[in-house]
C-alpha positions, -999 to +999 in steps of 0.1 A: +326+499+867+353+480+846+341+459+818+347+421+822+372+409+796+357+382+773+379+354+760+370+327+735+391+295+737+387+276+704+394+238+703+385+208+681+380+185+711+359+193+741+378+170+765+411+189+757+395+220+771+392+202+804+424+181+804+448+205+786+433+240+790+415+235+823+441+252+846+444+281+821+407+286+820+405+284+858+432+311+860+413+333+836+381+329+856+399+337+889+411+369+873+375+379+866+373+371+829+344+356+811+355+325+791+336+309+762+350+274+755+343+264+719+344+228+707+325+208+681+319+176+700+304+184+734+284+158+753+267+161+787+299+150+805+323+175+789+297+203+791+294+197+828+332+196+833+336+229+814+308+246+834+326+233+866+357+253+855+335+284+854+334+287+816+305+286+792+306+256+768+298+267+733+292+242+705+304+251+669+305+232+637+338+217+626+349+185+608+380+175+627+396+153+600+375+160+569+390+176+538+358+189+521+365+225+512+328+234+508+320+220+543+350+239+557+339+272+541+304+268+555+319+260+590+342+291+587+312+313+580+292+298+609+322+304+632+325+340+620+288+345+629+292+329+663+322+350+672+305+382+660+276+373+684+299+364+713+320+395+708+352+383+726+380+407+733+406+379+729+407+345+711+430+317+717+429+288+692+449+255+692+450+224+670+452+227+632+417+236+621+408+258+650+440+278+644+434+282+607+397+288+607+395+303+641+421+330+633+403+339+600+368+339+616+381+361+646+397+386+622+365+388+601+344+392+633+365+422+644+381+405+674+410+428+683+434+404+699+439+370+683+464+343+695+472+308+684+491+279+699+508+254+677+505+221+696+526+201+672+524+198+634+506+165+631+510+137+605+511+160+575+545+174+585+561+140+593+594+138+575+591+107+552+610+098+521+580+079+508+558+110+507+532+107+479+523+135+455+490+139+473+508+142+507+531+169+493+503+188+478+483+186+510+513+198+530+518+228+507+481+237+509+481+235+547+513+255+549+497+283+528+466+282+550+488+285+580+507+314+565+475+333+559+458+326+592+489+331+614+495+365+598+462+376+614+475+368+649+492+391+674+514+362+686+518+325+678+529+303+706+551+273+699+559+244+723+592+233+707+621+247+687+617+224+657+581+236+649+592+272+653+622+267+631+602+249+604+576+276+602+602+304+603+624+288+575+594+280+554+582+316+556+550+306+573+555+330+602+577+360+609+599+358+639+583+389+654+551+370+660+565+337+673+569+330+710+584+299+725+573+284+758+584+252+775+551+232+771+515+234+782+525+222+817+509+201+844+496+207+879+524+194+900+501+189+930+474+170+910+501+149+893+519+141+926+551+121+929+543+084+934+570+058+939+573+037+908+565+000+906+597-021+903+582-056+902+568-066+879+584-040+855+554-024+839+556-002+807+528+023+801+516+041+770+489+068+772+475+084+741+454+081+710+458+047+693+474+061+661+500+043+640+522+074+641+524+072+679+546+041+675+520+016+685+533-011+661+569-006+672+557-009+708+540-042+700+570-056+683+592-047+713+566-060+738+564-093+719+602-098+720+603-089+757+573-112+766+592-141+752+623-134+773+607-118+804+571-132+806+563-115+839+567-080+823+535-060+818+525-037+790+496-013+794+479+009+767+456+036+779+435+055+754+409+050+728+406+043+690+402+075+670+383+086+639+417+094+623+424+073+592+456+060+608+439+048+640+447+013+651+416-009+645+399-020+676+400-056+666+438-055+666+439-041+701+415-068+713+436-094+695+467-083+715+447-084+747+435-119+739+472-129+733+480-116+769+505-093+752+490-060+765+463-047+789+440-022+774+414-004+797+405+020+769+398+056+775+399+066+813+388+098+830+418+098+853+452+086+842+469+089+876+460+055+889+475+039+858+507+059+861+509+049+897+507+012+886+535+017+861+573+016+861+583+034+829+563+056+804+569+048+767+560+070+738+577+058+706+561+085+685+570+098+651+540+120+650+549+157+650+541+164+687+542+198+703+555+186+736+535+156+747+514+163+777+513+126+786+551+126+790+549+157+813+523+140+835+544+108+837+575+128+846+556+148+873+546+114+889+582+102+888+584+079+859+614+075+836+605+080+799+615+062+768+607+083+737+621+091+703+642+118+687+611+131+670+604+169+673+587+177+706+595+143+722+632+147+723+630+179+743+614+161+773+642+136+779+678+140+789+692+108+774+705+086+802+694+109+829+656+106+831+651+080+804+663+071+770+659+085+735+656+062+705+654+065+667+619+067+653+604+035+639+630+013+655+614-015+675+648-031+682+662+001+699+629+004+718+633-032+731+669-027+741+660+004+761+631-013+778+654-043+786+678-020+804+651-012+830+642-049+833+678-059+839+685-030+862+653-020+881+672+006+902+672+028+871+635+031+875+639+049+908+669+071+900+656+082+866+621+086+879+634+111+905+652+130+877+619+131+858+601+147+888+629+172+892+628+182+855+590+185+857+592+208+887+618+230+868+602+232+834+565+221+835+548+239+863+514+248+847+509+278+870+542+294+859+535+285+822+499+300+825+514+332+839+536+334+808+507+327+785+485+353+801+514+378+799+518+370+762+481+376+756+482+409+775+460+395+803+470+407+837+472+379+863+465+384+900 
């Protein structure tokens, strides 16, 4: 009787195991593999959702945003003990700390096949002329930690050319270990095409309420457009975060009170909100991998306005399925938004192009076949 392959998927956020890794975990289960889904923040809801996928939810200790080296070393040791007990054949880690500490812990625990996915580089790799000495020191430290941990991986999976190039040029990874895929993908049946709303023109943002996601630039553009086109709607979907750069909740509530935005907060299913929208907007200067929210909106037939920032710019063919704008430029954002208000037919034509591009590049089942092939896992 063949031994069932055991896989540990290591994340820093339990909900991402469902929303981002759910189809991959399902595919692994369908291929008769045992999956342990590791996260530090499980609650009853996410544990139930992970069990519904067929995987075992496993809690481990990790401070997502903390920078206490003693706490991190203790967590690394605990993760090593946990992986030694679970005895996985393969580990797949994603997000910064799970990649760094998960790779080291898996190597110490004797896991033979270790893989990591770089889902963007985060705020620490944002190009900024005003970088402080502390920021530069932190970037150097994290780069060195990446260099060590990624050297312990069989392959490292990247979602965009910019991140791969930065790590290659910086000597953080050798080209032989790096693999590039088109994104994490979306289920094109789950994220079905839905005709966009043309009246009133409705702009939608989905994501964490972080400054680097371009929230303040969005607000400045929305304020200008509300003055000139008062019927236009602006919707923010997502919650405040424990990240230091999170937008304070009182500011969001103030904008709601001004009737500037609508803010339902965190939602379990984003599809109804995409259905109620005309255009998806992500004015991010965060180092994204390839934003899943953009892929979801494209699959449902929404034009996209996003920036030339790494990861974001690869999702939009400028003037075809949306518009690309410079980072931190609220005026350029307002002008691009205004084009849709003045010519609502663009919403339909560019939305159709978004769906076509999603079908071509972001089919999650095709991407999961690639991932499983990279990890040496045979798919049925």
